[in-house]
C-alpha positions in Angstrom: 10.0 17.8 -51.8 13.2 19.0 -50.5 15.2 22.0 -51.9 17.8 19.5 -53.2 15.3 17.6 -55.0 14.0 20.6 -56.8 17.3 22.3 -57.4 19.9 19.6 -58.3 20.3 19.5 -62.1 22.6 16.6 -62.0 19.9 14.0 -61.4 17.2 15.6 -63.4 17.2 12.8 -66.1 17.0 10.3 -63.4 14.4 11.8 -61.4 12.3 12.8 -64.4 13.3 10.2 -67.0 12.5 10.4 -70.7 13.0 7.8 -73.5 16.0 7.4 -75.6 16.3 5.2 -78.9 18.9 2.7 -78.8 19.6 0.2 -81.8 20.1 -3.5 -80.9 23.6 -4.8 -81.3 22.4 -7.9 -82.7 19.4 -7.1 -85.1 19.6 -3.4 -85.3 16.0 -2.9 -84.1 15.4 0.5 -82.7 14.3 0.0 -78.9 13.2 2.4 -76.1 15.0 2.8 -73.0 14.5 5.4 -70.4 17.2 7.6 -69.0 16.9 5.9 -65.5 17.4 2.5 -67.0 20.7 0.8 -68.1 19.3 -2.0 -70.1 16.1 -3.4 -71.7 15.2 -6.6 -73.8 15.1 -6.2 -77.5 11.6 -6.1 -78.7 12.6 -8.2 -81.6 15.2 -10.7 -80.7 14.9 -10.5 -77.0 18.7 -10.0 -76.3 19.8 -7.3 -73.8 20.1 -3.9 -75.2 22.2 -1.3 -73.1 22.6 2.3 -73.3 25.8 4.3 -72.2 25.2 5.9 -68.9 26.5 9.4 -68.8 28.6 10.7 -66.1 26.3 11.6 -63.1 26.5 13.0 -59.7 25.1 10.2 -58.3 28.6 8.5 -58.4 30.1 11.2 -55.9 27.3 13.1 -54.2 26.7 12.1 -50.5 23.0 13.0 -50.9 22.5 10.9 -54.0 20.6 8.2 -52.4 18.0 10.5 -50.8 17.7 12.6 -53.9 16.7 9.7 -56.4 15.7 7.0 -53.9 17.4 4.0 -52.5 16.1 1.5 -54.9 17.1 3.5 -58.1 20.3 4.5 -56.5 21.4 0.9 -55.8 20.3 -0.2 -59.2 22.2 2.4 -61.0 25.4 2.0 -58.8 25.4 -1.7 -59.6 25.9 -0.8 -63.3 28.4 2.0 -62.6 30.3 -0.5 -60.5 30.2 -3.3 -63.0 31.3 -0.8 -65.8 34.3 0.4 -63.6 35.3 -3.4 -62.6 34.6 -2.7 -59.1 32.6 -5.3 -57.0 30.8 -4.4 -54.0 
């Protein structure tokens, strides 16, 4: 593990995710979404439940892809781009 991965506080919740509770907009059921995820299916009604992504260093740090891994980086950046209206 690199020094960057051990010492970067900005990506901690992405590298070491934890669950958050988010209520479904449609049926108000509480669902669990991990901090490295943007959305999940509601366990009651099946609709998409999303959580607000906090500002993160992955948006500007040149080492972000290596720090959190290419697959997770691409998945999260798709969400960031969609939220900002950028298509790429």
